[in-house]
Backbone as CSV, one residue per row, in Angstrom:
resi,resn,N_x,N_y,N_z,CA_x,CA_y,CA_z,C_x,C_y,C_z
1,MET,8.586,10.139,43.629,8.357,10.015,42.200,6.865,9.826,41.936
2,SER,6.318,10.597,41.046,4.883,10.529,40.768,4.538,9.278,39.968
3,ASP,3.290,8.852,40.099,2.828,7.694,39.337,2.879,7.954,37.837
4,LEU,2.624,9.194,37.430,2.652,9.535,36.014,4.060,9.378,35.439
5,LEU,5.060,9.833,36.203,6.450,9.695,35.748,6.833,8.224,35.661
6,LYS,6.413,7.420,36.654,6.698,5.986,36.620,6.097,5.348,35.371
7,PHE,4.885,5.784,35.034,4.222,5.227,33.863,4.985,5.577,32.584
8,TRP,5.367,6.843,32.437,6.089,7.241,31.239,7.430,6.529,31.115
9,LEU,8.111,6.321,32.241,9.380,5.590,32.202,9.155,4.131,31.813
10,SER,8.031,3.564,32.252,7.743,2.169,31.909,7.508,2.005,30.412
11,LEU,7.089,3.083,29.751,6.838,3.023,28.315,8.125,3.006,27.490
12,SER,9.277,3.052,28.151,10.552,2.968,27.438,10.695,1.651,26.680
13,ILE,9.869,0.665,27.015,9.884,-0.602,26.287,9.470,-0.394,24.831
14,VAL,8.861,0.765,24.539,8.379,1.038,23.178,9.535,1.067,22.170
15,PHE,10.745,1.407,22.626,11.883,1.441,21.706,12.193,0.045,21.162
16,ALA,12.178,-0.948,22.065,12.406,-2.327,21.628,11.287,-2.800,20.708
17,VAL,10.047,-2.375,21.017,8.899,-2.766,20.197,9.014,-2.193,18.791
18,ILE,9.329,-0.907,18.690,9.426,-0.253,17.378,10.531,-0.879,16.539
19,ILE,11.695,-1.076,17.158,12.813,-1.683,16.423,12.450,-3.108,16.012
20,GLY,11.767,-3.825,16.907,11.369,-5.197,16.600,10.395,-5.266,15.432
21,ILE,9.446,-4.331,15.397,8.478,-4.305,14.296,9.178,-3.991,12.969
22,ILE,10.104,-3.031,12.997,10.827,-2.652,11.776,11.673,-3.816,11.255
23,ARG,12.300,-4.553,12.160,13.222,-5.616,11.753,12.569,-6.993,11.705
24,PHE,11.281,-7.086,12.027,10.638,-8.380,12.259,10.832,-9.366,11.102
25,ARG,10.628,-8.925,9.880,10.708,-9.835,8.737,12.137,-10.254,8.403
26,LYS,13.105,-9.541,8.978,14.503,-9.822,8.645,15.225,-10.652,9.699
27,ILE,14.658,-10.714,10.918,15.409,-11.348,12.006,15.211,-12.856,12.036
28,ASN,16.111,-13.520,12.732,16.020,-14.962,12.936,14.716,-15.293,13.670
29,PRO,13.894,-16.204,13.131,12.599,-16.524,13.743,12.684,-17.028,15.186
30,SER,13.844,-17.528,15.596,13.965,-18.026,16.969,13.782,-16.912,17.995
31,TYR,13.925,-15.652,17.565,13.772,-14.497,18.464,12.359,-13.928,18.455
32,TYR,11.463,-14.496,17.664,10.101,-13.972,17.603,9.423,-13.892,18.974
33,PRO,9.564,-14.925,19.830,8.914,-14.836,21.152,9.341,-13.602,21.948
34,PHE,10.576,-13.169,21.761,11.035,-11.977,22.482,10.317,-10.729,21.977
35,ILE,10.125,-10.636,20.665,9.393,-9.500,20.104,7.947,-9.520,20.589
36,TYR,7.342,-10.708,20.625,5.986,-10.828,21.141,5.930,-10.391,22.604
37,ARG,6.952,-10.761,23.361,6.972,-10.478,24.796,7.070,-8.982,25.068
38,VAL,7.984,-8.282,24.395,8.115,-6.838,24.649,6.869,-6.098,24.158
39,SER,6.266,-6.578,23.074,5.040,-5.956,22.560,3.892,-6.134,23.550
40,LEU,3.778,-7.348,24.103,2.732,-7.597,25.095,2.963,-6.756,26.343
41,SER,4.211,-6.589,26.740,4.535,-5.766,27.914,4.035,-4.343,27.734
42,LEU,4.232,-3.787,26.535,3.783,-2.424,26.256,2.263,-2.328,26.343
43,VAL,1.568,-3.296,25.763,0.103,-3.300,25.807,-0.385,-3.394,27.253
44,VAL,0.235,-4.247,28.038,-0.171,-4.435,29.437,0.068,-3.173,30.253
45,GLU,1.195,-2.502,30.040,1.478,-1.264,30.765,0.395,-0.222,30.500
46,ILE,0.019,-0.070,29.248,-1.001,0.915,28.890,-2.362,0.515,29.442
47,LEU,-2.712,-0.766,29.306,-4.006,-1.248,29.790,-4.129,-1.087,31.301
48,ARG,-3.069,-1.419,32.035,-3.096,-1.276,33.491,-3.257,0.184,33.888
49,ARG,-2.586,1.073,33.173,-2.690,2.495,33.487,-4.123,2.980,33.307
50,VAL,-4.762,2.559,32.217,-6.149,2.956,31.956,-7.067,2.441,33.063
51,LEU,-6.895,1.186,33.449,-7.741,0.586,34.481,-7.541,1.257,35.840
52,ILE,-6.291,1.596,36.161,-6.002,2.244,37.441,-6.607,3.646,37.477
53,LEU,-6.530,4.364,36.369,-7.136,5.695,36.305,-8.654,5.628,36.469
54,GLN,-9.234,4.489,36.109,-10.673,4.272,36.291,-10.996,3.691,37.666
55,ASN,-9.956,3.576,38.521,-10.087,2.988,39.857,-10.557,1.532,39.808
56,ASN,-10.280,0.878,38.707,-10.632,-0.538,38.560,-9.402,-1.379,38.899
57,PHE,-9.046,-1.400,40.176,-7.823,-2.061,40.618,-7.914,-3.583,40.506
58,SER,-9.102,-4.123,40.674,-9.275,-5.571,40.546,-8.958,-6.037,39.134
59,ALA,-9.454,-5.295,38.145,-9.186,-5.649,36.751,-7.699,-5.491,36.430
60,ALA,-7.062,-4.459,36.997,-5.626,-4.255,36.777,-4.829,-5.424,37.347
61,THR,-5.249,-5.905,38.512,-4.582,-7.060,39.120,-4.783,-8.310,38.282
62,LEU,-5.992,-8.490,37.749,-6.269,-9.627,36.873,-5.368,-9.603,35.649
63,VAL,-5.215,-8.438,35.042,-4.352,-8.298,33.871,-2.914,-8.671,34.222
64,THR,-2.451,-8.220,35.379,-1.084,-8.520,35.805,-0.898,-10.020,36.050
65,ASN,-1.880,-10.652,36.671,-1.800,-12.090,36.932,-1.750,-12.892,35.628
66,LEU,-2.571,-12.500,34.666,-2.577,-13.189,33.374,-1.277,-12.948,32.614
67,PHE,-0.765,-11.729,32.744,0.501,-11.413,32.072,1.648,-12.250,32.641
68,ALA,1.632,-12.503,33.944,2.695,-13.303,34.557,2.796,-14.673,33.883
69,LEU,1.641,-15.297,33.632,1.640,-16.603,32.978,2.101,-16.485,31.526
70,ALA,1.572,-15.495,30.805,1.967,-15.299,29.410,3.446,-14.951,29.302
71,ASP,3.943,-14.163,30.238,5.348,-13.765,30.266,6.238,-14.999,30.381
72,PHE,5.888,-15.892,31.303,6.691,-17.107,31.464,6.653,-17.955,30.198
73,PHE,5.467,-18.150,29.624,5.336,-18.972,28.430,6.169,-18.419,27.268
74,LEU,6.122,-17.103,27.053,6.845,-16.499,25.940,8.362,-16.596,26.130
75,VAL,8.834,-16.321,27.348,10.277,-16.372,27.580,10.767,-17.821,27.563
76,ALA,9.972,-18.751,28.091,10.337,-20.168,28.023,10.404,-20.627,26.565
77,TRP,9.473,-20.153,25.751,9.485,-20.457,24.311,10.764,-19.936,23.668
78,LEU,11.173,-18.730,24.063,12.414,-18.148,23.545,13.611,-19.030,23.875
79,PHE,13.718,-19.446,25.136,14.851,-20.276,25.536,14.783,-21.660,24.902
80,HIS,13.572,-22.150,24.686,13.427,-23.425,23.976,13.978,-23.299,22.556
81,ASN,13.684,-22.186,21.896,14.221,-21.950,20.549,15.736,-21.894,20.556
82,TRP,16.303,-21.416,21.637,17.752,-21.322,21.756,18.412,-22.640,22.146
83,GLY,17.604,-23.672,22.390,18.156,-24.982,22.691,18.353,-25.291,24.155
84,LEU,17.744,-24.496,25.046,17.928,-24.728,26.476,17.438,-26.112,26.903
85,PHE,16.327,-26.543,26.311,15.753,-27.834,26.678,16.232,-28.960,25.755
86,LYS,17.353,-28.709,25.078,17.958,-29.711,24.194,16.994,-30.159,23.092
87,LYS,16.104,-29.251,22.704,15.098,-29.549,21.681,14.192,-30.716,22.070
88,ASP,14.130,-30.984,23.373,13.272,-32.051,23.885,11.878,-31.468,24.112
89,LYS,10.955,-31.754,23.200,9.622,-31.171,23.274,8.845,-31.673,24.497
90,LYS,9.083,-32.929,24.879,8.382,-33.458,26.049,8.809,-32.713,27.314
91,LEU,10.101,-32.459,27.444,10.593,-31.712,28.599,10.042,-30.291,28.582
92,TYR,10.077,-29.666,27.433,9.584,-28.296,27.278,8.107,-28.200,27.638
93,VAL,7.288,-29.099,27.070,5.857,-29.103,27.357,5.608,-29.412,28.829
94,GLY,6.415,-30.302,29.391,6.286,-30.633,30.810,6.542,-29.435,31.705
95,VAL,7.549,-28.626,31.346,7.856,-27.411,32.111,6.686,-26.431,32.022
96,LEU,6.139,-26.253,30.821,5.006,-25.346,30.651,3.797,-25.813,31.454
97,LEU,3.501,-27.110,31.400,2.366,-27.648,32.145,2.574,-27.493,33.649
98,GLY,3.814,-27.733,34.092,4.122,-27.605,35.515,3.889,-26.196,36.030
99,PHE,4.308,-25.216,35.257,4.127,-23.830,35.689,2.684,-23.372,35.527
100,PHE,1.968,-23.949,34.553,0.552,-23.634,34.441,-0.203,-24.141,35.669
101,VAL,0.131,-25.352,36.111,-0.490,-25.906,37.321,-0.135,-25.049,38.536
102,ALA,1.142,-24.612,38.603,1.572,-23.758,39.716,0.804,-22.446,39.715
103,TRP,0.568,-21.885,38.526,-0.195,-20.638,38.417,-1.631,-20.848,38.896
104,CYS,-2.233,-21.967,38.511,-3.613,-22.256,38.928,-3.702,-22.418,40.440
105,ILE,-2.747,-23.144,41.021,-2.759,-23.365,42.470,-2.576,-22.047,43.213
106,ALA,-1.589,-21.250,42.772,-1.324,-19.967,43.431,-2.512,-19.027,43.295
107,THR,-3.194,-19.103,42.161,-4.348,-18.234,41.930,-5.530,-18.627,42.803
108,TYR,-5.840,-19.901,42.829,-7.032,-20.348,43.547,-6.836,-20.398,45.064
109,THR,-5.592,-20.330,45.523,-5.346,-20.275,46.965,-5.216,-18.833,47.460
110,SER,-5.279,-17.877,46.534,-5.252,-16.462,46.929,-6.623,-16.066,47.479
111,PRO,-6.679,-15.075,48.362,-7.948,-14.678,48.997,-9.055,-14.367,48.007
112,ARG,-8.727,-13.642,46.938,-9.753,-13.258,45.954,-9.474,-13.897,44.596
113,HIS,-8.746,-15.001,44.625,-8.450,-15.774,43.422,-7.790,-14.904,42.342
114,PHE,-8.477,-14.727,41.194,-7.893,-13.998,40.072,-7.634,-12.535,40.389
115,PHE,-8.294,-12.010,41.404,-8.227,-10.572,41.678,-7.311,-10.228,42.855
116,SER,-6.524,-11.192,43.295,-5.479,-10.944,44.289,-4.121,-11.097,43.611
117,PRO,-3.146,-10.282,43.973,-1.814,-10.400,43.359,-1.250,-11.810,43.512
118,ASN,-0.866,-12.402,42.404,-0.359,-13.778,42.385,1.137,-13.764,42.718
119,LEU,1.460,-13.375,43.941,2.843,-13.096,44.309,3.729,-14.341,44.316
120,TYR,3.202,-15.440,44.839,4.028,-16.647,44.928,4.402,-17.155,43.537
121,PHE,3.469,-17.100,42.605,3.805,-17.531,41.244,4.802,-16.576,40.606
122,ARG,4.640,-15.286,40.841,5.567,-14.311,40.265,6.994,-14.564,40.756
123,ILE,7.129,-14.878,42.016,8.458,-15.185,42.568,8.999,-16.472,41.960
124,LEU,8.137,-17.493,41.853,8.554,-18.792,41.321,9.030,-18.678,39.880
125,TYR,8.226,-18.028,39.036,8.624,-17.988,37.624,9.807,-17.048,37.400
126,SER,9.964,-16.048,38.278,11.136,-15.173,38.186,12.412,-15.954,38.444
127,PHE,12.402,-16.810,39.469,13.561,-17.669,39.737,13.854,-18.559,38.533
128,ALA,12.794,-19.091,37.912,12.970,-19.965,36.751,13.628,-19.216,35.590
129,LEU,13.164,-18.001,35.311,13.721,-17.235,34.198,15.168,-16.834,34.471
130,ILE,15.483,-16.532,35.719,16.880,-16.235,36.079,17.745,-17.469,35.862
131,PHE,17.233,-18.637,36.265,17.968,-19.888,36.058,18.188,-20.147,34.568
132,PHE,17.155,-19.955,33.757,17.293,-20.138,32.308,18.376,-19.214,31.756
133,SER,18.376,-17.969,32.217,19.316,-16.972,31.711,20.752,-17.294,32.109
134,VAL,20.950,-17.666,33.362,22.303,-17.997,33.834,22.838,-19.210,33.086
135,THR,21.992,-20.215,32.893,22.401,-21.416,32.157,22.799,-21.064,30.729
136,THR,22.005,-20.205,30.085,22.297,-19.787,28.714,23.576,-18.967,28.648
137,LEU,23.780,-18.083,29.628,25.010,-17.287,29.663,26.239,-18.170,29.811
138,ASN,26.159,-19.169,30.665,27.285,-20.097,30.833,27.612,-20.790,29.513
139,SER,26.577,-21.192,28.795,26.788,-21.837,27.502,27.412,-20.872,26.498
140,LEU,26.959,-19.607,26.526,27.520,-18.610,25.614,29.001,-18.381,25.882
141,ILE,29.344,-18.277,27.161,30.737,-18.018,27.533,31.635,-19.160,27.076
142,ILE,31.136,-20.382,27.188,31.931,-21.553,26.822,32.034,-21.722,25.305
143,ASN,30.940,-21.480,24.601,30.871,-21.831,23.177,31.049,-20.671,22.212
144,THR,30.945,-19.436,22.695,31.038,-18.289,21.787,32.474,-17.789,21.703
145,ARG,32.947,-17.647,20.501,34.283,-17.113,20.279,34.191,-15.612,20.017
146,GLY,35.134,-14.878,20.558,35.122,-13.431,20.373,34.245,-12.752,21.412
147,GLY,34.086,-11.446,21.251,33.307,-10.668,22.195,31.821,-10.932,22.078
148,MET,31.090,-10.572,23.140,29.649,-10.799,23.160,28.853,-9.494,23.198
149,LEU,29.526,-8.369,22.973,28.840,-7.088,23.043,27.818,-6.917,21.927
150,LYS,27.973,-7.684,20.848,27.013,-7.622,19.747,26.148,-8.875,19.700
151,ASN,26.083,-9.568,20.817,25.310,-10.808,20.895,23.966,-10.523,21.571
152,ALA,22.873,-10.666,20.844,21.542,-10.355,21.378,21.194,-11.250,22.558
153,LYS,21.572,-12.519,22.495,21.271,-13.436,23.599,21.901,-12.939,24.897
154,PHE,23.123,-12.457,24.804,23.845,-11.980,25.982,23.084,-10.852,26.662
155,TRP,22.663,-9.851,25.885,21.993,-8.697,26.473,20.597,-9.036,26.979
156,ILE,19.908,-9.929,26.284,18.578,-10.338,26.752,18.698,-11.060,28.093
157,CYS,19.671,-11.948,28.199,19.867,-12.687,29.461,20.262,-11.754,30.598
158,ILE,21.147,-10.802,30.319,21.551,-9.831,31.342,20.337,-9.028,31.809
159,GLY,19.520,-8.590,30.858,18.328,-7.834,31.206,17.368,-8.636,32.068
160,ILE,17.160,-9.897,31.719,16.268,-10.759,32.504,16.791,-10.935,33.921
161,ILE,18.078,-11.171,34.063,18.664,-11.381,35.389,18.502,-10.139,36.261
162,ILE,18.786,-8.967,35.705,18.673,-7.723,36.477,17.224,-7.481,36.889
163,PHE,16.317,-7.527,35.901,14.926,-7.178,36.179,14.287,-8.148,37.161
164,TYR,14.419,-9.448,36.931,13.681,-10.404,37.750,14.305,-10.609,39.128
165,THR,15.579,-10.295,39.284,16.172,-10.325,40.625,15.522,-9.263,41.505
166,LEU,15.404,-8.040,40.974,14.753,-6.968,41.718,13.251,-7.227,41.854
167,PHE,12.663,-7.836,40.840,11.233,-8.142,40.865,10.909,-9.125,41.995
168,ILE,11.797,-10.080,42.230,11.610,-11.037,43.324,11.573,-10.304,44.663
169,ILE,12.485,-9.355,44.841,12.541,-8.606,46.097,11.274,-7.785,46.286
170,ILE,10.812,-7.127,45.205,9.578,-6.340,45.272,8.409,-7.226,45.690
171,CYS,8.268,-8.376,45.053,7.154,-9.283,45.369,7.268,-9.815,46.797
172,ALA,8.490,-10.131,47.226,8.694,-10.684,48.562,8.288,-9.695,49.642
173,THR,8.551,-8.399,49.414,8.187,-7.392,50.425,6.677,-7.209,50.530
174,GLN,5.933,-7.723,49.534,4.479,-7.593,49.558,3.788,-8.824,50.144
175,LEU,4.551,-9.884,50.390,3.969,-11.081,50.988,3.522,-10.798,52.418
176,SER,2.411,-11.385,52.815,1.866,-11.118,54.151,2.831,-11.526,55.254
177,VAL,3.647,-12.574,55.011,4.569,-13.055,56.047,5.737,-12.099,56.256
178,LEU,5.993,-11.210,55.269,7.118,-10.276,55.375,6.685,-8.817,55.410
179,LYS,5.470,-8.549,54.970,5.017,-7.175,54.776,5.094,-6.343,56.049
180,GLU,4.758,-6.951,57.198,4.751,-6.208,58.458,6.153,-5.830,58.917
181,ASN,7.167,-6.564,58.415,8.544,-6.301,58.832,9.277,-5.343,57.892
182,VAL,8.591,-4.907,56.847,9.202,-4.000,55.875,8.477,-2.663,55.918
183,SER,9.221,-1.599,56.137,8.599,-0.280,56.252,8.095,0.212,54.900
184,LYS,7.082,1.065,54.950,6.538,1.658,53.731,7.596,2.500,53.016
185,GLU,8.447,3.148,53.793,9.489,3.983,53.204,10.478,3.146,52.397
186,PHE,10.844,1.971,52.954,11.757,1.068,52.236,11.114,0.593,50.943
187,GLN,9.841,0.211,51.017,9.142,-0.261,49.821,9.091,0.829,48.755
188,ARG,8.817,2.063,49.187,8.719,3.166,48.235,10.056,3.425,47.552
189,LYS,11.137,3.489,48.348,12.455,3.764,47.785,12.922,2.626,46.880
190,PHE,12.648,1.393,47.306,13.084,0.265,46.493,12.293,0.209,45.188
191,TYR,11.015,0.579,45.252,10.211,0.601,44.030,10.730,1.658,43.058
192,ASP,11.214,2.796,43.602,11.808,3.821,42.748,13.049,3.269,42.048
193,ILE,13.854,2.496,42.798,15.033,1.855,42.198,14.596,0.900,41.088
194,MET,13.515,0.169,41.346,12.989,-0.779,40.367,12.561,-0.067,39.089
195,VAL,11.986,1.119,39.233,11.534,1.880,38.066,12.714,2.238,37.169
196,PHE,13.810,2.724,37.767,14.979,3.104,36.974,15.705,1.889,36.412
197,SER,15.721,0.795,37.167,16.339,-0.430,36.645,15.529,-0.969,35.474
198,ASN,14.207,-0.806,35.560,13.347,-1.229,34.453,13.630,-0.401,33.199
199,LEU,13.853,0.894,33.386,14.225,1.769,32.278,15.532,1.279,31.644
200,PHE,16.511,0.970,32.477,17.807,0.495,31.996,17.660,-0.813,31.221
201,VAL,16.874,-1.733,31.782,16.669,-3.037,31.133,15.936,-2.861,29.805
202,ASN,14.952,-1.974,29.763,14.228,-1.736,28.508,15.158,-1.209,27.415
203,LEU,16.105,-0.372,27.806,17.083,0.128,26.838,18.032,-0.982,26.409
204,LEU,18.369,-1.888,27.336,19.171,-3.063,26.976,18.433,-3.911,25.941
205,TYR,17.139,-4.090,26.164,16.334,-4.876,25.233,16.312,-4.229,23.848
206,ALA,16.207,-2.893,23.818,16.211,-2.194,22.527,17.528,-2.436,21.790
207,GLY,18.631,-2.374,22.546,19.930,-2.663,21.942,20.031,-4.104,21.479
208,ALA,19.462,-5.009,22.279,19.499,-6.433,21.919,18.761,-6.683,20.615
209,VAL,17.608,-6.013,20.429,16.833,-6.199,19.195,17.648,-5.746,17.985
210,LEU,18.461,-4.710,18.160,19.314,-4.245,17.066,20.327,-5.299,16.650
211,TRP,20.753,-6.130,17.638,21.791,-7.135,17.368,21.241,-8.520,17.066
212,ILE,19.917,-8.653,17.004,19.355,-9.956,16.638,19.821,-10.306,15.225
213,PRO,20.393,-11.497,15.048,20.900,-11.859,13.709,19.788,-11.994,12.682
214,ARG,20.153,-11.771,11.440,19.193,-11.916,10.357,18.847,-13.385,10.144
215,LYS,17.671,-13.618,9.575,17.285,-14.995,9.265,18.181,-15.536,8.156
216,LYS,18.423,-16.821,8.220,19.270,-17.451,7.215,18.491,-17.625,5.917
217,VAL,19.166,-17.310,4.829,18.559,-17.464,3.504,19.146,-18.707,2.864
218,PHE,18.291,-19.657,2.539,18.742,-20.907,1.941,18.550,-20.831,0.428
219,THR,19.608,-21.158,-0.293,19.572,-21.152,-1.748,19.535,-22.571,-2.265
220,ALA,18.571,-22.848,-3.110,18.459,-24.191,-3.663,19.631,-24.497,-4.590
221,VAL,20.129,-25.718,-4.517,21.244,-26.148,-5.362,20.692,-27.049,-6.464
222,TYR,20.974,-26.714,-7.715,20.491,-27.488,-8.855,21.665,-28.162,-9.567
């Protein structure tokens, strides 16, 4: 699979972005972080492509490392809005600070700091987002009556679980402790699988944005 085709497939996130922009003023504000997240993903994909075409791989890596931190913050904000942290702001802020410290440690212990792939942090925050999603899904199954096919939370959580599970494997195969034991052919084929799974997840996200509930309208009582 050519790099150009991979890039065009990665731009499938644009469907969720367009739908999110069209519906932004009408949707429940608790979903705003998700719209911000898919929009940032699109910008990062384009920016990385431009930098790679300029052979500026260090800058592309820096962008990816910064996106990893922003990605965690935005998705954690989304789950906080959904009540994952029981509306406990101290717990929520503590989680954000903890992962910020983890990002700093992983960055500064890398060979080239900001310009080396922050693989350990990517694996760590991926596990965290999967945990958030599974916990939220369990709550949905217990508390939601009726089907969940039109439930935006359900599809967002499913998408996160699929994408970040494969993302963990991709990052793990690039770690120095495992890289020598994984063939280049396996990495290439698995990355191709990741590209198509990313396409599938992006389409799930687009569908999820369609099902985001409208914001509640409060009428004053006189």
